[in-house]
C-alpha positions, 0 to 999 in steps of 0.5 A: 310358428310365425315367420320372422318379420322386421318392424314395418318401418324397417321393411318399407325401406329394404331393397332385397339384393342379398346373395347367399351361398348354398350349403348342403343340407345332407349330413357329411360322413365322418373322416378319419386321418391316418399317419404312416406306420412306416415311410422311407426312401432309397437312393441308388447313389448310396445303395446300402444306406437306410433312410428310415429315420430321416425327416425327409422323403426324396424322389428323383431321377438322377440319382434315382430316389424312390419313396415308400409309404405304408398306412394301416386303416382301421375302424372304418365301415367302407370308404367313399373317398381317400386322399393322400396328403403330402407336404414339401419340405421347407428347404431350398431344393425341395421344389420340383417341376415334377411332384412324382407318380404315385403307384400302389404296391403289393408288398405291405411287409417292408419295414422302414428301418430295413429298406435300402436300394439293394432290398427295396420292395417293388412298386408294382401296382396301378398308377393312382395319380401324379403331381405336376410342379410343386413348391417348397413348404406346401401341401398336395393331395392325390386321390387314392380311393381306388386303392384304399377300399376299407380296413387294412394295410396299404403301401404306396410308392412314389417315383419321379422321371425328372432330374430335378427331384422333389423332397417331402416331409416324413412321419418323423417331421411331426405336424407336416407328416404325410396323411391318409384322409379317409371318408367313411362310406357308410350312410350317416345316421338319420337326423337333423343337420349338425353345425359345429366349430370353434374359433381361435384355432391354429398355432405352433402348439398342439391344441388345434390337433386335439380339436381337429380330431374331434371334428374327424368324428362329427358330421356336418358343416364346420364354422369358425369364429375367427383367428383361424391361424396365429400369429399373423394369418399369413399364407405360410401359417395357414399352410403350416399350422391350419392345413394339417389339422382343421384344413382336412375339413376345409371342404365343409368349412364356412369360416369367419375372420378374426383380428389375427387373420387381418394382421396380414394386410387385407387378410389376404392369407385368409381369403386366398386360403378359403376362397369362395367358402369365405364369401365374396373376396375381401368382404368377409360377410355372407350367408347360407342355408342349412335345413330350416336354418338361415346362417350368417357369417359376419366380419367384426374387423370392418365397419359395423355401424348402423347404415354401414354397408355390412349392416345394411346388407345384413338387414336385406339378407335377413328380410330375404330369408324365409327360413324359420330359424336364424343363427349368426357368428363373428369374432369379437364378442358383444357379451363376454366375461373374459379378462383379456378382451372386453365386450365389443360394443362396436358389434351392437348394430349387427346384433340389433339387426339380428334382434329386429329380425327375431334371430335365435343364436349368435356365436363369438370367439376372440376370448380363448374360452367357452361361455354361454349366456341366457337369451338377451336383447342388444343392451344385455338385458335378460329377454326370454321372449325375443332375446338371442342366446349367445356363446363365446367359443374361442376354445379351438386350440390357442392358449387359454384365457382367464375370466374377469368380472362375470357379466349378467346372464352368464350361465356357464363358463370354462377355460383350459379345456379345448373343444368344439361346440356342436349344434343340432339344428331342428326345424324349430329349435337347436341343441348345443353340446360342448365336446371336450378334447380327449382326456378332459371332462368338461361338458355343457349341453341344452336346448332352446326353441326358435322364436 
């Protein structure tokens, strides 16, 4: 296979200054998220009272309150990492200068509806970790790998030495219930790297819960095609909606921003949440390599015209790459049959640059559905020689959109089935697979060679 080249006239004007992020080329082990089988707290100011059905878990030193959590881990083959994730209640007074001390417990037979101060199980094991100051309505993590070593039942006790105690959400609270996130310790099966994701993801509904569960069982790098959280991309919405679901895969996620992320001025909620994983702060476009592939995440919420800073950066970045295959992704689709959002012609200069450098794959979001197109040139004509295969992957969790006029070269479509789009990146080709949410049957798969 020949290495990709831009036209000579284009190359002669390029100064290579592009910087890239580095993504691990090794496969990621699968993660599984468990919610408590029981949780409660006790209070020495009410020694005979049971709080097993409360939506809140308290820790304090005056009056003394202690919290108990129990998880049952199953279906894992060894453990390489385990994190306890807890969320402070969104009420006044939930915050505290001391988030508590977390210890293992030998007693795993207690039940949440029977425990009171008078009969509480002993918090008698090793210290697993502690939290400093905590604010209301936020997630916190404690590494509990030393306790959770495989399948089994585990109890954790939380205490505080501060008279200004903290309050956490219990399993009765729903999406903000405690989580035990276990990373499987087995070596992933050999094979080429996986690149998986979707766009239009997290809101007050349960769609993102369903698609995040799919990611739990799929190794690899996660991408997003924007509108990561609804409706306005605020820090609170990232914490409340995105963090409990797709947030557990944040460490392996390479996002792109959408228009709803920019409903917060400057998309500060997005950039602050993802940090360096979203590229240089406030810019919204960056690149990285996976195996034999060069991947570019672009920002369709800012200027994309020919000669713009982003378009010039893209050409420089593509010229600098020596990888055999190229993929790119952004939010607003150049090609789509969706009824809600028309094709975004403003993105064409980005697509033109990718076409000039013989890119192979582009993924969009924005329309809440799935659509696959045959390889096309920037004007939308079928081009089996140099055309780029494109996908609309806006089925990450938000409510489904319908289709309007079916555009030329649209080969597969579905709406109403949430899911993720999984790519396996070979040295000279890629496989795609639509993975549907549990209970749904729509699938789409195939393979395409790199140019």
